[in-house]
N, CA, C and O of each residue as an XYZ file, in Angstrom:
236
protein
N       0.852     -1.174      0.000
C       0.000      0.000      0.000
C       0.899      1.239      0.000
O       1.864      1.302      0.762
N       0.591      2.218     -0.844
C       1.401      3.448     -0.908
C       1.438      4.200      0.430
O       0.503      4.127      1.227
N       2.525      4.911      0.648
C       2.732      5.643      1.899
C       1.624      6.653      2.195
O       1.227      6.815      3.349
N       1.110      7.347      1.136
C       0.067      8.343      1.413
C      -1.174      7.686      2.005
O      -1.827      8.265      2.873
N      -1.500      6.497      1.550
C      -2.668      5.783      2.079
C      -2.417      5.327      3.517
O      -3.306      5.415      4.365
N      -1.227      4.850      3.782
C      -0.875      4.443      5.147
C      -0.963      5.631      6.095
O      -1.434      5.502      7.224
N      -0.500      6.804      5.622
C      -0.553      8.018      6.451
C      -1.992      8.399      6.791
O      -2.281      8.796      7.920
N      -2.887      8.280      5.822
C      -4.283      8.629      6.085
C      -4.923      7.673      7.081
O      -5.705      8.098      7.931
N      -4.603      6.400      6.986
C      -5.126      5.430      7.951
C      -4.620      5.762      9.345
O      -5.391      5.729     10.305
N      -3.342      6.080      9.473
C      -2.781      6.448     10.780
C      -3.405      7.735     11.311
O      -3.691      7.845     12.503
N      -3.614      8.705     10.426
C      -4.253      9.966     10.833
C      -5.653      9.687     11.388
O      -6.034     10.238     12.421
N      -6.405      8.845     10.714
C      -7.757      8.503     11.167
C      -7.710      7.775     12.504
O      -8.532      8.041     13.381
N      -6.761      6.864     12.670
C      -6.639      6.137     13.943
C      -6.278      7.066     15.086
O      -6.776      6.892     16.198
N      -5.428      8.043     14.839
C      -5.070      9.004     15.884
C      -6.274      9.849     16.291
O      -6.424     10.208     17.459
N      -7.129     10.163     15.318
C      -8.288     11.009     15.590
C      -9.424     10.242     16.267
O     -10.100     10.783     17.142
N      -9.639      8.977     15.866
C     -10.827      8.246     16.310
C     -10.534      6.938     17.045
O     -11.465      6.246     17.455
N      -9.281      6.593     17.216
C      -8.824      5.371     17.902
C      -9.166      4.100     17.124
O      -8.281      3.504     16.509
N     -10.436      3.674     17.138
C     -10.831      2.452     16.436
C     -11.588      2.821     15.167
O     -12.615      3.497     15.216
N     -11.065      2.369     14.030
C     -11.726      2.634     12.757
C     -11.912      1.319     12.013
O     -11.184      0.351     12.228
N     -12.910      1.313     11.127
C     -13.261      0.109     10.386
C     -13.519      0.467      8.927
O     -13.922      1.592      8.634
N     -13.293     -0.466      8.010
C     -13.606     -0.189      6.601
C     -15.071      0.217      6.440
O     -15.949     -0.275      7.148
N     -15.306      1.105      5.518
C     -16.627      1.671      5.295
C     -17.463      0.806      4.359
O     -16.938      0.197      3.427
N     -18.753      0.757      4.613
C     -19.686      0.076      3.720
C     -19.389     -1.397      3.583
O     -19.144     -2.089      4.571
N     -19.413     -1.879      2.343
C     -19.195     -3.289      2.070
C     -17.714     -3.625      1.946
O     -17.351     -4.784      1.740
N     -16.860     -2.614      2.070
C     -15.417     -2.838      1.981
C     -14.926     -3.723      3.109
O     -15.286     -3.525      4.269
N     -14.114     -4.688      2.767
C     -13.586     -5.596      3.782
C     -12.186     -5.195      4.212
O     -11.690     -5.637      5.249
N     -11.553     -4.347      3.397
C     -10.223     -3.851      3.745
C     -10.191     -2.345      3.497
O     -11.009     -1.807      2.751
N      -9.246     -1.686      4.126
C      -9.118     -0.246      3.915
C      -8.705      0.077      2.485
O      -8.987      1.173      2.002
N      -8.049     -0.845      1.803
C      -7.661     -0.610      0.408
C      -8.858     -0.281     -0.464
O      -8.715      0.411     -1.472
N     -10.026     -0.760     -0.097
C     -11.251     -0.530     -0.860
C     -11.949      0.771     -0.469
O     -12.992      1.103     -1.033
N     -11.395      1.505      0.479
C     -12.072      2.672      1.053
C     -11.470      4.001      0.641
O     -11.721      5.015      1.292
N     -10.681      4.024     -0.425
C     -10.047      5.255     -0.875
C     -10.696      5.769     -2.149
O     -11.133      4.998     -3.003
N     -10.750      7.107     -2.256
C     -11.182      7.777     -3.468
C     -10.105      8.777     -3.834
O      -9.588      9.479     -2.965
N      -9.759      8.851     -5.118
C      -8.758      9.801     -5.586
C      -9.362     10.696     -6.650
O     -10.112     10.227     -7.506
N      -9.040     11.992     -6.602
C      -9.489     12.922     -7.622
C      -9.184     14.344     -7.240
O      -9.108     14.679     -6.058
N      -9.009     15.189     -8.246
C      -8.743     16.621     -8.034
C      -7.626     16.857     -7.039
O      -7.752     17.698     -6.149
N      -6.538     16.125     -7.181
C      -5.360     16.261     -6.322
C      -5.614     15.913     -4.861
O      -4.853     16.333     -3.990
N      -6.666     15.154     -4.576
C      -6.974     14.740     -3.209
C      -7.071     13.226     -3.112
O      -7.512     12.551     -4.042
N      -6.655     12.717     -1.981
C      -6.827     11.313     -1.641
C      -7.722     11.286     -0.413
O      -7.400     11.900      0.604
N      -8.847     10.578     -0.500
C      -9.811     10.509      0.600
C      -9.908      9.090      1.131
O      -9.907      8.125      0.367
N      -9.991      8.979      2.440
C     -10.219      7.700      3.104
C     -11.584      7.761      3.772
O     -11.836      8.617      4.619
N     -12.459      6.844      3.381
C     -13.777      6.705      3.992
C     -13.688      5.582      5.004
O     -13.131      4.524      4.712
N     -14.238      5.804      6.200
C     -14.173      4.760      7.224
C     -15.300      4.948      8.229
O     -15.908      6.016      8.306
N     -15.567      3.908      8.990
C     -16.571      3.956     10.051
C     -15.884      3.918     11.404
O     -14.755      3.445     11.536
N     -16.595      4.430     12.412
C     -16.115      4.360     13.784
C     -17.027      3.421     14.570
O     -18.004      2.895     14.036
N     -16.698      3.220     15.832
C     -17.446      2.272     16.668
C     -18.939      2.562     16.744
O     -19.739      1.641     16.911
N     -19.322      3.821     16.624
C     -20.743      4.175     16.701
C     -21.448      4.057     15.351
O     -22.577      4.523     15.192
N     -20.783      3.436     14.387
C     -21.320      3.193     13.040
C     -21.486      4.472     12.223
O     -22.263      4.503     11.269
N     -20.755      5.530     12.593
C     -20.755      6.767     11.824
C     -19.677      6.690     10.751
O     -18.620      6.096     10.961
N     -19.951      7.288      9.612
C     -18.982      7.331      8.521
C     -18.234      8.658      8.564
O     -18.825      9.715      8.782
N     -16.929      8.582      8.354
C     -16.072      9.775      8.376
C     -15.149      9.741      7.169
O     -14.960      8.702      6.536
N     -14.574     10.910      6.865
C     -13.602     11.034      5.784
C     -12.424     11.837      6.288
O     -12.594     12.844      6.977
N     -11.216     11.384      5.940
C     -10.014     12.198      6.118
C      -9.403     12.342      4.731
O      -9.526     11.443      3.899
N      -8.750     13.460      4.482
C      -8.206     13.684      3.142
C      -6.801     14.252      3.211
O      -6.359     14.782      4.230
N      -6.127     14.122      2.097
C      -4.772     14.635      1.956
C      -4.608     15.116      0.525
O      -5.120     14.497     -0.408
N      -3.907     16.202      0.356
C      -3.591     16.692     -0.987
C      -2.410     15.876     -1.501
O      -1.425     15.681     -0.789
N      -2.514     15.402     -2.735
C      -1.448     14.605     -3.336
C      -0.977     15.263     -4.616
O      -1.735     15.974     -5.276
N       0.260     15.026     -4.959
C       0.807     15.540     -6.211
C       0.403     14.641     -7.365
O       0.403     13.416     -7.246
N       0.064     15.253     -8.461
C      -0.344     14.484     -9.638
C       0.805     14.374    -10.601
O       0.667     13.762    -11.660
């Protein structure tokens, strides 16, 4: 997994402690969206809420 994706997962864990893949995704690899110079990680927390963290990436 690329470093930028690993960084976003760590950022989400620091913010919310326990995070889980979003929706029907079984792994975090399935929970990323890329576009317009942004990388987004979609994930759920223990209360079943969906959250997004993002990072600007170079194209």
